[in-house]
C-alpha positions in Angstrom: 0.0 0.0 0.0 1.3 3.4 -0.9 2.1 5.5 2.2 0.1 8.7 2.9 3.0 11.1 2.6 3.8 9.5 -0.8 0.2 9.9 -2.0 0.3 13.6 -0.8 3.6 14.2 -2.7 2.3 12.5 -5.8 -0.8 14.7 -5.9 1.5 17.7 -5.3 3.7 16.6 -8.1 0.7 16.5 -10.4 0.0 20.1 -9.4 3.6 21.0 -10.3 2.9 20.0 -13.9 0.1 22.6 -14.0 1.9 25.3 -12.1 5.2 27.0 -13.0 6.1 27.8 -9.4 9.4 25.8 -8.7 8.8 25.9 -4.9 6.1 23.2 -5.3 8.6 20.7 -6.7 11.0 21.5 -3.9 8.3 20.9 -1.3 7.2 17.6 -2.9 10.8 16.3 -3.0 11.4 17.3 0.6 8.4 15.3 1.8 9.6 12.0 0.4 13.4 12.3 0.8 14.8 9.1 2.3 15.1 9.0 6.0 18.6 9.5 7.5 19.4 7.3 10.5 22.3 8.2 12.8 24.0 5.3 14.7 25.4 6.2 18.1 26.7 4.5 21.2 29.7 4.3 23.5 33.0 2.8 22.4 33.2 -1.0 22.2 29.5 -1.8 21.7 29.7 -2.6 18.0 28.4 0.7 16.7 30.2 0.4 13.4 29.0 -3.2 12.9 25.4 -2.2 13.6 25.7 0.7 11.2 27.2 -1.6 8.5 24.4 -4.2 9.1 21.7 -1.6 8.9 23.1 -0.2 5.7 23.3 -3.7 4.2 19.6 -4.1 5.1 18.7 -0.9 3.1 18.7 1.7 5.8 20.1 5.1 4.9 22.8 5.5 7.6 23.8 9.2 8.0 27.4 10.2 8.0 27.5 12.9 10.7 30.6 15.1 10.7 31.5 16.5 14.1 29.2 19.3 15.1 26.5 18.6 12.6 23.0 17.1 12.9 21.6 15.7 9.7 19.6 12.6 10.9 15.9 12.1 11.1 16.1 9.1 13.5 18.8 7.8 15.9 19.9 4.3 16.7 21.7 4.1 20.1 23.7 0.9 20.4 24.3 -0.8 23.8 25.9 -4.2 24.4 25.5 -6.8 27.2 24.4 -4.3 29.8 22.7 -0.9 29.8 25.0 1.4 31.8 24.0 4.6 33.6 25.8 6.7 30.9 23.6 5.0 28.3 20.4 5.9 30.2 21.7 9.5 30.7 22.5 9.8 27.0 19.0 8.5 26.0 17.2 10.9 28.3 19.2 13.7 26.8 18.5 12.7 23.2 15.2 14.4 22.5 15.9 16.0 19.2 15.0 12.9 17.1 13.1 9.7 17.7 15.6 7.1 19.2 15.6 3.3 19.0 18.0 1.4 21.3 19.6 -1.6 19.7 20.9 -4.2 22.2 23.8 -5.7 20.3 25.6 -9.0 21.1 23.0 -10.1 23.6 19.3 -10.5 24.1 17.0 -8.7 26.5 17.1 -11.2 29.3 18.1 -9.6 32.5 17.3 -6.1 31.2 14.3 -4.0 32.0 13.4 -2.8 28.6 10.1 -1.3 29.9 12.2 1.1 32.1 14.0 2.6 29.1 12.8 6.0 27.9 12.7 4.8 24.3 11.9 1.6 22.3 14.4 -1.3 22.5 15.2 -4.1 20.0 17.8 -6.9 20.4 20.0 -7.5 17.3 23.1 -9.5 16.5 24.9 -7.1 14.1 27.5 -9.8 13.3 24.9 -12.3 12.2 23.1 -9.6 10.1 26.3 -8.6 8.4 27.3 -12.2 7.7 23.9 -12.8 6.1 23.5 -9.5 4.1 27.0 -8.6 3.0 28.0 -12.0 1.7 30.8 -12.5 4.3 29.4 -15.9 5.0 30.6 -17.3 1.6 30.9 -20.7 0.0 34.4 -21.2 1.4 33.2 -20.7 5.0 30.2 -22.8 4.4 32.3 -25.7 3.1 34.5 -25.3 6.2 31.4 -25.5 8.4 30.4 -28.7 6.7 33.8 -30.2 7.6 33.3 -29.0 11.2 29.9 -30.7 11.3 31.4 -33.9 10.0 34.2 -33.8 12.5 33.1 -31.9 15.6 35.4 -29.2 17.0 35.8 -27.9 20.5 33.0 -25.3 20.9 33.5 -24.5 24.6 35.1 -21.2 23.8 36.6 -19.4 20.8 40.2 -20.0 21.9 39.7 -23.7 22.1 37.8 -23.8 18.8 40.7 -22.0 17.0 43.7 -23.6 18.8 42.8 -27.3 19.0 43.9 -29.5 16.2 41.3 -29.9 13.4 41.3 -30.7 9.7 39.9 -27.2 9.0 42.9 -24.8 8.9 43.3 -22.5 11.9 43.1 -19.4 9.8 39.7 -20.5 8.4 38.4 -21.2 11.9 39.6 -17.7 12.9 37.6 -16.3 10.0 34.6 -18.3 11.0 34.7 -16.8 14.5 35.2 -13.3 13.1 32.3 -13.7 10.7 29.6 -15.5 12.7 31.1 -15.8 16.2 31.2 -19.2 18.0 27.5 -18.9 18.7 26.9 -18.7 14.9 29.0 -21.7 14.3 26.9 -23.7 16.8 23.6 -22.4 15.3 24.6 -23.5 11.8 26.2 -26.9 12.4 22.9 -28.9 12.0 22.2 -27.3 8.7 25.8 -27.7 7.5 25.7 -31.4 8.5 22.4 -32.1 6.7 23.5 -30.8 3.3 22.0 -27.3 3.6 23.1 -24.5 1.3 24.9 -21.3 2.0 21.7 -19.4 1.0 19.8 -21.3 3.7 22.5 -20.5 6.2 22.4 -16.8 5.4 18.6 -16.9 5.8 19.0 -18.5 9.2 21.6 -15.9 10.2 19.3 -13.1 9.1 16.4 -14.5 11.1 18.4 -15.0 14.2 20.0 -11.6 13.9 16.8 -9.7 14.5 17.7 -7.1 11.8 14.3 -7.2 10.1 12.6 -6.3 13.4 14.9 -3.4 13.8 14.3 -2.2 10.3 10.5 -2.6 10.8 10.7 -0.6 14.0 12.6 2.2 12.3 10.0 2.2 9.5 7.2 2.6 12.0 9.1 5.4 13.8 9.9 7.0 10.4 6.1 7.3 9.7 6.0 10.1 12.3 8.9 11.9 10.6 7.2 11.7 7.2 4.0 13.1 8.8 5.9 15.9 10.3 7.4 16.8 7.0 4.0 16.7 5.3 2.6 19.0 8.0 5.4 21.4 7.6 4.7 21.4 3.8 1.1 22.1 4.5 2.0 25.2 6.5 4.1 26.5 3.5 1.4 25.6 1.0 -1.3 27.4 3.0 0.8 30.6 2.9 1.2 30.2 -0.9 -2.5 29.4 -1.3 -3.4 33.0 -0.3 -2.4 34.1 -3.8 -3.0 30.9 -5.8 -6.4 29.3 -5.9 -5.0 26.1 -7.4 -3.0 25.4 -4.3 -6.0 26.2 -2.1 -8.0 23.7 -4.2 -5.3 21.1 -3.9 -5.2 21.4 -0.1 -9.0 20.9 0.2 -9.3 18.0 -2.3 -10.7 14.7 -1.0 -7.5 12.9 -2.2 -5.3 15.3 -0.3 -7.3 15.1 2.9 -7.3 11.3 2.6 -3.5 11.2 2.1 -3.1 13.3 5.3 -5.3 10.9 7.2 -3.3 7.9 5.9 0.0 9.5 6.9 -1.3 10.4 10.3 -2.7 6.9 10.9 0.7 5.4 10.1 2.4 7.7 12.6 0.2 6.7 15.6 -1.8 3.7 16.6 -5.3 4.0 15.1 -7.9 1.3 16.1 -10.2 -0.1 13.5 -13.6 1.4 14.0 -16.4 3.1 12.0 -15.3 6.4 10.4 -17.7 8.6 12.4 -16.7 7.0 15.7 -13.0 7.5 14.7 -13.7 11.1 13.8 -15.2 11.7 17.2 -12.5 9.9 19.1 -9.6 11.9 17.4 -11.5 15.2 17.6 -11.7 14.7 21.3 -8.1 13.6 21.4 -7.0 17.0 20.2 -8.0 18.5 23.6 -6.0 15.8 25.6 -2.6 17.0 26.9 -0.4 15.6 24.2 2.5 16.9 22.2 2.3 19.0 19.0 3.0 16.0 16.7 0.2 14.0 18.3 -2.3 16.9 18.0 -1.4 17.3 14.4 -2.0 13.6 13.7 -5.3 13.8 15.6 -6.4 16.8 13.5 -5.6 15.0 10.2 -7.4 11.8 11.3 -10.5 13.6 12.5 -10.7 15.7 9.4 -10.1 12.8 7.1 -12.6 10.6 8.9 -15.3 13.2 8.8 -14.7 13.7 5.0 -14.9 10.0 4.4 -18.1 9.7 6.5 -19.7 12.6 4.6 -18.8 11.0 1.3 -20.6 7.7 2.3 -23.6 9.5 3.7 -24.1 11.5 0.5 -24.2 8.4 -1.7 -27.6 7.5 -3.1 
């Protein structure tokens, strides 16, 4: 399904074709520009590996020169434990939506509910092995040999140093690519004649990278709605002297696109359109932030327009 902000931009682009004002094309392009995601975290948590894995999964990772701020979303990486300095950094990070990625470990033993932002576990090493091709045919053949003649998997040092038909340098590369836990997770597949493609698919599933990307997409819906709302403010100012822009802003398709974008940004229960209009109209008076009020206004207006359209049908 096409997202609301894209529908809005498409309609605006159609208006550009009928209007010589170059500002309209600039506004349309700004609404749909790819989201920039900054990856942060203290030293030693695997920040660069997380950034590389997200980039391999199709996320636009922002390169942030010192002293600049170009990102729309932030990923804050922690590993093994969430330290007080992590919590302090997250409480201070209010400029953009933030997702915590717990790298190298799962959430057992951590109170994710106590965090001020959403949390997702991810093995960046597994994701990178799956998505970048680092888990290649040579390593897969080596894993097959390890499955045929079991190695010492008690620790990485034992796995690498103990005598084994697989050369030491290859075993070192296995550890560097998928870690000892990845070796253990793939041995059954390697021993049963599985393919490297199946191994990559397993690594991707175990990595949790798709959940992280999905969460970023959900968070990004709020960014796209904010961009669209900012564009509406600029368009309303331009509409004072241009009836075509005023007509565009009040078209059913435009109002519906704003509803769709707002519904993607916040949780909207499935209910009859009139009940939804009443709910979100009332929500505008609840103590919420400006972004939520803007979404509520677009949902209420769009729902009323949809209800009116069905009521007027013969």
